[in-house]
Each structure stands twice: as structure tokens, then as C-alpha cells.
C-alpha positions in Angstrom: -101.7 -77.3 2.9 -104.9 -79.2 3.8 -104.0 -79.3 7.4 -103.2 -75.6 7.5 -106.5 -74.9 5.7 -108.4 -76.8 8.4 -106.9 -74.5 11.0 -108.7 -71.6 9.4 -111.8 -72.6 11.3 -110.1 -72.1 14.7 -110.4 -68.3 14.9 -114.1 -68.7 14.5 -114.6 -71.9 16.5 -112.6 -70.9 19.6 -114.7 -67.8 20.6 -117.9 -69.6 19.6 -117.2 -72.6 21.9 -116.0 -70.3 24.7 -119.1 -68.1 24.4 -121.3 -71.2 24.8 -119.1 -72.5 27.6 -119.4 -69.3 29.6 -123.1 -69.9 29.8 -122.5 -72.9 32.0 -119.9 -71.4 34.3 -121.4 -67.9 34.6 -121.6 -68.1 38.4 -117.8 -68.4 38.6 -116.7 -64.9 37.5 -113.0 -65.5 38.0 -113.1 -68.8 36.0 -115.2 -67.1 33.3 -112.6 -64.3 32.9 -109.7 -66.7 32.7 -111.5 -68.8 30.2 -112.5 -65.9 27.9 -109.1 -64.1 28.0 -107.2 -67.4 27.4 -109.5 -68.3 24.5 -109.1 -64.9 22.8 -105.3 -64.9 23.4 -105.1 -68.3 21.8 -107.2 -67.1 18.9 -104.8 -64.2 18.4 -101.8 -66.5 18.3 -103.4 -68.9 15.9 -104.5 -66.1 13.6 -101.0 -64.7 13.7 -99.5 -68.1 12.8 -101.9 -68.4 9.9 -101.0 -64.9 8.7 -97.3 -65.7 8.8 -97.9 -68.9 6.9 -99.9 -67.1 4.2 -97.2 -64.5 3.8 -94.6 -67.1 3.0 -96.9 -69.4 1.0 -100.3 -68.5 -0.5 -103.8 -67.8 0.7 -105.6 -70.7 2.6 -108.9 -71.9 1.3 -111.2 -74.1 3.4 -114.0 -75.9 1.6 -116.5 -77.2 4.2 -117.6 -80.8 3.8 -115.1 -81.3 1.0 -117.4 -79.5 -1.5 -115.2 -77.5 -3.8 -116.1 -73.9 -4.6 -118.5 -72.7 -5.9 -120.8 -75.5 -4.7 -119.9 -75.4 -1.0 -119.2 -72.9 1.8 -115.7 -71.6 1.5 -113.5 -69.6 3.9 -110.4 -67.9 2.6 -107.5 -66.7 4.8 -105.5 -64.2 2.8 -103.3 -61.4 4.0 -106.2 -58.9 4.2 -108.6 -61.0 6.1 -106.0 -62.5 8.5 -104.5 -59.1 9.3 -107.8 -57.9 10.5 -108.6 -61.2 12.3 -105.3 -60.9 14.2 -105.9 -57.2 15.1 -109.5 -57.8 16.1 -108.7 -60.9 18.3 -105.9 -58.9 20.0 -108.2 -56.0 21.0 -111.0 -58.3 22.1 -108.5 -60.1 24.3 -107.7 -56.7 26.0 -111.4 -55.8 26.2 -112.2 -59.1 28.0 -109.3 -58.5 30.3 -110.6 -55.0 31.0 -113.7 -56.5 32.5 -116.9 -54.9 33.6 -115.9 -53.1 36.8 -118.5 -52.9 39.5 -121.1 -54.5 37.3 -118.9 -57.6 36.8 -121.3 -60.1 38.4 -124.4 -58.5 36.8 -122.7 -58.5 33.4 -121.9 -62.2 33.7 -125.5 -62.9 34.9 -126.8 -61.1 31.7 -124.4 -63.3 29.6 -122.6 -60.1 28.3 -119.2 -61.9 28.0 -120.8 -64.6 25.9 -122.5 -62.1 23.6 -119.2 -60.2 23.2 -117.7 -63.5 22.0 -120.6 -64.2 19.7 -120.2 -60.7 18.2 -116.5 -61.5 17.7 -117.5 -64.7 15.9 -119.6 -62.6 13.5 -116.8 -60.2 12.9 -114.1 -62.8 12.3 -116.5 -64.8 10.1 -117.2 -61.7 8.0 -113.5 -61.3 7.4 -112.9 -65.0 6.5 -116.0 -65.9 4.4 -115.6 -66.0 0.6 -119.1 -66.2 -0.6 -121.9 -63.6 -0.6 -124.6 -65.4 1.4 -122.3 -66.2 4.3 -121.1 -62.6 4.6 -124.8 -61.8 5.2 -125.1 -64.6 7.7 -122.0 -63.4 9.6 -123.2 -59.8 9.5 -126.4 -61.0 11.1 -124.6 -63.0 13.8 -122.6 -59.9 14.6 -125.7 -57.6 14.6 -127.9 -59.8 16.7 -125.2 -60.0 19.3 -124.7 -56.2 19.1 -128.5 -55.7 19.6 -128.3 -57.6 22.8 -125.2 -55.8 24.0 -126.6 -52.4 23.4 -129.8 -53.0 25.3 -129.5 -55.9 27.8 -129.4 -54.9 31.4 -128.6 -51.2 30.7 -130.4 -47.8 31.1 -133.5 -46.3 29.5 -131.2 -43.8 27.7 -129.4 -46.8 26.2 -132.7 -48.3 25.0 -133.7 -45.1 23.3 -130.3 -44.9 21.5 -130.7 -48.5 20.5 -133.9 -47.8 18.5 -132.0 -45.8 15.9 -129.2 -48.3 15.9 -131.5 -51.3 15.4 -133.7 -49.7 12.7 -130.8 -48.4 10.5 -128.9 -51.7 10.8 -132.0 -53.7 9.9 -132.5 -51.5 6.8 -128.8 -52.0 5.9 -129.3 -55.8 6.2 -132.3 -55.7 3.9 -130.3 -53.8 1.4 -127.4 -56.2 1.7 -129.8 -59.2 1.1 -131.3 -57.3 -1.9 -127.8 -56.8 -3.4 -126.9 -60.4 -2.9 -130.1 -61.5 -4.7 -129.5 -59.1 -7.6 -125.9 -60.2 -7.9 -126.9 -63.9 -7.9 -129.4 -63.1 -10.6 -126.7 -61.5 -12.7 -124.0 -64.1 -12.2 -125.7 -67.3 -11.0 -123.2 -67.8 -8.2 -122.4 -66.6 -4.7 -118.6 -67.3 -4.7 -116.4 -64.3 -4.8 -114.1 -65.8 -7.4 -116.8 -66.7 -9.9 -118.8 -63.5 -9.3 -115.7 -61.4 -10.1 -115.0 -63.4 -13.2 -118.5 -63.3 -14.6 -119.0 -59.6 -13.9 -115.9 -58.9 -15.9 -117.2 -60.9 -18.8 -120.6 -59.1 -18.8 -121.6 -56.4 -21.2 -124.6 -55.1 -19.1 -122.6 -52.3 -17.4 -125.7 -50.4 -16.1 -127.0 -53.4 -14.2 -123.6 -53.9 -12.6 -123.4 -50.3 -11.5 -126.9 -50.4 -10.0 -126.0 -53.5 -8.0 -122.7 -52.0 -6.8 -124.6 -48.9 -5.6 -126.9 -51.2 -3.5 -123.8 -52.8 -1.8 -122.2 -49.4 -1.4 -125.2 -48.1 0.6 -125.6 -51.4 2.6 -122.0 -51.5 3.6 -121.7 -47.8 3.9 -124.6 -47.8 6.5 -122.7 -50.4 8.6 -119.5 -48.4 8.3 -121.1 -45.1 9.2 -120.2 -43.7 5.8 -122.4 -40.6 5.8 -125.2 -42.7 7.3 -123.9 -42.0 10.8 -127.0 -41.3 12.8 -126.9 -44.6 14.8 -123.4 -44.2 16.0 -122.9 -41.2 18.3 -125.9 -41.8 20.6 -125.3 -45.6 20.8 -121.5 -45.3 21.6 -122.0 -42.5 24.1 -124.3 -44.5 26.3 -122.3 -47.7 26.3 -120.0 -48.6 29.1 -116.2 -48.5 28.5 -115.6 -52.0 27.4 -118.6 -52.2 25.1 -117.9 -48.7 23.6 -114.3 -49.9 22.9 -115.7 -53.1 21.3 -118.1 -51.3 19.1 -115.6 -48.6 18.1 -112.9 -51.2 17.3 -115.0 -53.6 15.3 -118.5 -52.6 14.1 -117.7 -49.9 11.6 -114.5 -51.7 10.6 -116.4 -54.7 9.2 -118.4 -52.4 6.9 -115.2 -50.7 5.8 -113.5 -54.1 5.2 -116.5 -55.2 3.0 -116.3 -52.0 0.9 -112.5 -52.6 0.4 -113.1 -56.3 -0.6 -116.0 -55.7 -2.9 -114.8 -52.6 -4.7 -111.3 -53.9 -5.3 -112.1 -57.5 -6.1 -115.7 -57.7 -7.4 -116.6 -54.3 -8.8 -113.0 -53.4 -9.8 -113.7 -53.2 -13.5 -116.6 -50.8 -13.2 -115.1 -47.9 -11.2 -116.2 -45.0 -13.3 -119.1 -44.1 -11.0 -118.5 -46.0 -7.8 -115.0 -44.9 -6.9 -115.6 -41.1 -7.5 -118.7 -41.6 -5.4 -116.7 -43.3 -2.6 -114.3 -40.2 -2.6 -117.3 -37.8 -2.4 -118.9 -39.8 0.4 -115.6 -40.0 2.3 -115.3 -36.2 2.1 -118.8 -35.8 3.5 -118.0 -38.3 6.3 -114.8 -36.4 7.2 -116.8 -33.1 7.4 -119.5 -34.8 9.6 -116.8 -36.2 11.9 -115.0 -32.8 12.1 -118.1 -30.9 13.0 -119.0 -33.5 15.5 -115.7 -33.4 17.4 -115.9 -29.6 17.6 -119.6 -29.3 18.5 -119.7 -31.5 21.7 -118.4 -31.1 25.2 -119.4 -34.7 26.1 -116.1 -36.6 25.8 -117.8 -39.8 24.8 -119.6 -38.1 21.9 -116.3 -36.5 20.8 -114.8 -40.0 20.8 -117.8 -41.3 18.8 -117.3 -38.7 16.1 -113.6 -39.6 16.0 -114.7 -43.0 14.8 -116.8 -41.5 12.0 -113.8 -39.2 11.0 -111.5 -42.2 10.6 -113.9 -44.1 8.4 -113.7 -41.1 6.0 -109.9 -41.5 5.8 -110.1 -45.2 5.0 -112.8 -44.8 2.3 -110.8 -41.9 0.7 -107.9 -44.3 0.2 -110.2 -46.9 -1.3 -111.9 -44.4 -3.6 -108.6 -43.3 -5.2 -108.6 -46.7 -6.9 -104.8 -46.6 -6.8 -102.4 -49.2 -5.3 -100.9 -46.6 -2.8 -104.4 -45.4 -1.7 -105.8 -48.9 -1.1 -102.6 -50.0 0.6 -102.8 -47.0 2.9 -106.5 -47.7 3.6 -105.8 -51.3 4.7 -102.9 -50.2 6.9 -105.0 -47.4 8.4 -108.0 -49.7 9.0 -105.9 -52.2 11.0 -104.3 -49.3 12.9 -107.6 -47.7 13.7 -108.9 -50.9 15.4 -106.1 -50.5 17.9 -106.3 -46.7 18.2 -110.0 -46.5 18.8 -109.8 -49.2 21.4 -107.2 -47.1 23.2 -109.4 -44.0 22.8 -112.4 -45.5 24.5 -110.3 -47.1 27.2 -108.9 -43.8 28.1 -112.1 -41.8 27.8 -114.0 -44.4 29.7 -111.4 -44.5 32.4 -111.4 -40.7 32.8 -115.2 -40.8 33.2 -114.9 -43.5 35.8 -112.1 -41.6 37.7 -114.0 -38.3 37.8 -117.6 -39.2 37.4 -118.1 -36.6 34.6 -118.6 -36.7 30.9 -118.4 -33.0 30.3 -114.7 -32.2 29.8 -115.0 -28.7 31.3 -115.8 -30.3 34.6 -112.6 -32.3 34.7 -110.1 -29.7 35.9 -107.3 -30.8 38.2 -107.0 -34.4 36.9 -103.2 -34.1 36.3 -102.3 -34.5 40.0 -104.5 -37.5 40.3 -103.7 -39.5 37.2 -100.6 -38.2 35.3 -100.2 -41.6 33.6 -103.3 -40.9 31.5 -101.7 -37.6 30.3 -98.9 -39.6 28.5 -101.3 -42.1 27.1 -103.6 -39.4 26.0 -100.9 -37.5 24.1 -99.6 -40.6 22.3 -103.2 -41.4 21.3 -103.8 -37.9 19.9 -100.6 -37.9 17.9 -101.5 -41.3 16.5 -105.0 -40.1 15.5 -103.4 -37.0 13.9 -100.9 -39.1 11.9 -97.8 -37.7 13.5 -94.6 -39.8 12.9 -93.4 -42.3 14.1 -96.7 -43.4 15.5 -99.1 -45.9 13.8 -101.4 -43.3 12.2 -98.7 -41.8 10.1 -97.7 -44.6 7.5 -101.3 -45.3 6.4 -102.1 -41.6 5.9 -98.9 -41.1 3.9 -100.0 -43.7 1.3 -103.5 -42.4 1.3 -102.1 -39.0 0.5 -100.0 -40.5 -2.3 -103.0 -42.2 -3.7 -105.1 -39.0 -3.6 -102.4 -37.1 -5.4 -101.9 -39.8 -8.0 -105.6 -39.9 -8.7 -106.1 -36.1 -8.6 -108.3 -36.1 -5.5 -107.0 -32.8 -4.2 -110.2 -31.8 -2.4 -110.2 -35.1 -0.5 -106.5 -34.7 0.3 -107.1 -31.2 1.6 -110.0 -32.2 3.7 -108.1 -35.1 5.2 -105.3 -32.8 6.3 -107.6 -30.2 7.7 -109.9 -32.7 9.5 -106.8 -34.6 10.9 -105.7 -31.3 12.5 -109.3 -30.7 13.8 -109.3 -34.2 15.3 -106.1 -33.4 17.1 -107.3 -30.0 18.2 -110.6 -31.4 19.7 -108.7 -33.9 21.8 -105.9 -31.5 22.8 -108.6 -29.1 23.9 -109.9 -31.9 26.2 -106.4 -32.7 27.4 -105.5 -29.1 28.2 -108.6 -28.5 30.2 -108.3 -31.7 32.2 -104.6 -31.6 32.8 -103.6 -28.0 32.6 -106.8 -26.1 33.4 -107.7 -24.1 36.5 -107.9 -26.5 39.4 -110.4 -24.5 41.4 -113.4 -26.7 40.3 -111.3 -29.9 40.3 -110.6 -29.6 44.1 -114.3 -30.3 44.8 -114.2 -33.5 42.8 -113.4 -36.8 44.6 -111.3 -38.8 42.2 -111.7 -42.5 42.2 -108.8 -44.9 41.8 -108.7 -46.9 38.6 -107.4 -50.5 39.0 -103.7 -51.0 38.2 -104.4 -53.8 35.7 -106.5 -51.4 33.5 -103.5 -49.0 33.4 -101.4 -52.0 32.2 -103.9 -52.7 29.4 -103.8 -49.1 28.3 -100.0 -49.2 28.4 -100.1 -52.3 26.2 -102.2 -50.4 23.6 -99.8 -47.4 23.8 -96.8 -49.7 23.2 -98.7 -51.4 20.3 -99.3 -48.0 18.6 -95.7 -47.1 18.9 -94.6 -50.5 17.7 -96.9 -50.4 14.7 -95.4 -47.1 13.6 -91.8 -48.3 14.0 -92.5 -51.7 12.4 -94.5 -50.1 9.5 -92.2 -51.5 6.8 -93.0 -55.0 8.1 -96.7 -54.4 8.2 -96.7 -52.9 4.8 -95.4 -56.2 3.4 -98.7 -57.7 4.6 -100.9 -54.8 3.3 -99.0 -54.7 -0.1 -99.6 -58.4 -0.5 -103.3 -57.9 0.3 -103.5 -55.0 -2.2 -101.9 -57.0 -5.0 -104.1 -60.0 -4.3 -107.3 -57.9 -4.5 -106.4 -55.4 -7.2 -104.3 -57.4 -9.7 -106.4 -58.9 -12.5 -107.1 -62.6 -11.9 -104.6 -63.0 -9.0 -107.2 -63.7 -6.3 -108.8 -66.3 -8.6 -105.5 -67.9 -9.5 -104.3 -68.1 -5.9 -107.5 -69.1 -4.2 -109.6 -71.1 -6.7 -107.4 -72.0 -9.7 -109.7 -74.9 -10.6 -112.5 -72.4 -11.3 -110.2 -70.6 -13.8 -109.6 -73.9 -15.6 -113.3 -74.6 -15.6 -114.1 -71.3 -17.2 -111.5 -71.8 -19.8 
């Protein structure tokens, strides 16, 4: 058990060491690419092995320096955190393999591959940490790397978009730090296990609700829950691989934190917070739906698809039912893969044609029919059409909404899912089946074959996740039980703290 617990540091350590190593070999682009892809592939396999171990045994807890919780820094690898670590590592591997196109040498000169890996360190650390202060530290590692990625070596337009992104995320970080301070004042600890126990024993319900609202706003801002203003402009001006990275990971960390905190820590005080989560998810779905219909810029359409999917996840969480939370976790893992595919395809189409306005992309079918198949699979997955990966999670979110009586949220989810599909099919029909008169004047570029292979891998993954949904649901059900069942997380992760309290 101790040996396996020590391996829990590897998903964090491997990309961190690789990111530092790339600084010294940045002039060797081929070696840098092999090193980074190999490291992330190894991280994926290690994380998968840890997840399989956890499913057959119990969650792994790593106490740094031998200091037992709550006195030392603790990482916990449970089914929820490791599922997201595996998925995130997998898509980062593909993003590193996708490369930086014509700007490959310039990107390496600007240390962009290193900062991608540092961002990954922050994301994985956020999933694994089991204390309040270190989730703040990991968020800051992630955000500092993202600030560099969104500005370094790029256009003036990107610098303008970065201003809103930086300001809103800094405000979110301040709120997070405020919430941590307030929660420490209430409980006298930063460890998830003891915080959860002591909040459940407190009679001051009003203080707990106020603190929970601070965390809801802080994590909601990072997940683009209603507070979405930073996302569309930032994502639209990023190049393909960075847009895919941000879409796959940045909002998902905020959504993960909301799931963890509002099932484990604030689970006994859901009278206000969970109905509010449902309400905010409905607003977010409407924002996403209006956004995907309003724009003709395919990158902005893709950005609003990210916002829309966050509404789905938080609706499942807000139902406060086993089925709803189970569906939210599944859909969150699925969305990491789907949004990577979405931005790979959109970015590739922009590269091939040179246009972002979809009405200028007529005649693409003859040039790149492969993208037509990948595009349709992606649209159906986003819409939740069986047997693709978007379907199973949505079914359980539907069940949770019905069980909790959230019929308005359920109706909005169905309607906005159809709108999401319509907005993308509209793009598809214009690009592939529209009048080719304009398209004949466009000189289409050839996209490298290996990038088509990467898109094919994601398409296959989406199909496989849908077919293998019963297997994945064993993981998500384990995660849901661990976080929602009274005292189970404490018993499985830190049983010595339960004895101490007794």
C-alpha cells in the first residue's frame, strides 16, 4: 500500500521534470517533441494503473514527509481524481503530439511546450490534492502557466483578450483564498476529511452557507458558470493546440472542484447551495445556447459549446442525487475528450481553408472528406446521441433531474442539446454540402497526415467510451459513493482521524 501510495506523485512529477528538461533541449525540436510525448504517455499509463488499483482496493493517500493528515500535505488518489487525471493526461499527450505547425521552432523558443506541461502539473495537482491550501497553490500554478500561454509570442488581439481573462481569474483566486481563510477560521483545519467532519458537527448553519457561496463563486468563475466573459474571446484567438488545451482542462478543474466541495464538504447544507447550482446551470446553458447561435466565427461557436457543457455538468451536481452526480462525473470526463476533438477539428478546418467564418468555407467536402465523418461523430457525441460517449452521462443527469423535480433544468438541457447540434450541423452543411461557387476560389492547404491520425484516435475514443460506458460507470459510481455517502471518504482515506475524533 505504501509503495503504491508513493507512485501517486508520479503523475505530477513526470510532467514537471519534463517541463524543466525541455528548457535545456529547446533547440532540438525533434528531441523535445519525443521527450514531451513520451512523458505524457507514461503519465497516462501510470495514472491508469493507479486507477485500476484503486478500483480493486481502496483510495491511495500520500502523506508527504511522513506527516500524517491533518498536519502534513496530503494527496489522495480516488476514483474521481484518478479518472480525471487519466483523461487529462491522455488528451495532453495528443495535444503535444499535434505540435505547433509552422510556428514549431518559435513555440519551442518561447518555452510554450514547457508551459503546457506546467499547466498540466497544476491541473493534475488540483485533482490529487486533499487539502484546501494546496488546491489554491495548484490553481495558481495552472493559472500562471495559462497567463503565459495566452500572451507569450502571440498577437495584439490575443493580448487584448488576455486582459479580461487575467483580471477575472485573479478575482476568482482572491475569492478562493478568502473562502479558504473563512473555512479555516470555522474549522481550524485545511484537510478535506476534518473540514467535512467538523462542518457536519457545527450548529452555525448561516456561516457555513456564506462560506459555501464564496467557494461557489470562486470555482464557478473558473468553470465559466455564468461568469463566462473571459472564455469566448480568449479561446477564439488561441491557436489550435492551445485552444484544445484550454477547452479540455481549464473549465473542467473548476467543475471538478465544485463536485468535490459540494458533495464532500458542503453536502449537509444543500438547502440553498444546490438549488442555486441548478439555477446557475440553467443560466449557463442559455448563455451557451445563445452564443452558439449568434456567431458565424467557428472558433467562437466552439468556445460557447464549452460553456454549454459546463451547464450540463453542474445541473447533474445541483440535483444532489446519486444518479445526477454520477452522470455529471461521467459527462465531465467525456467532455475533456470531446472538446479536445472539437478544437482539433475546428482548428484544422481554419488551417486548411484560412477562414474562421463558416459561410466562407463552401466546397470543403471534395478536399477533406475525412473531416466530415469526424465532424458528424463529434456533433452526435455533443448532442448525446447513442451509442456515443455523450449519451450515458446525459441519461443519468436526466434521471437525477427527474428524481429531484428539476423539470425546468431538464427541459433546458434537452433544448440546448438540440441547439448545440443544430449550430454545428449548420456549419457542417455549409462547409460540406453548400454551394461550391465561392469555395472554388479558395486554395485549400493540406493538413499533415499525423494530425488526421490524432483526430481519428479521439473519434475512436468517443465511440469506445460510449460502448464501454458500463465499465466507466463502475468508476463513476465508486466516485459518487465515496463522496456522497456519509463518512465513507473519511473512513477510506483517513480512518485515523475518525478514531481521533471519537
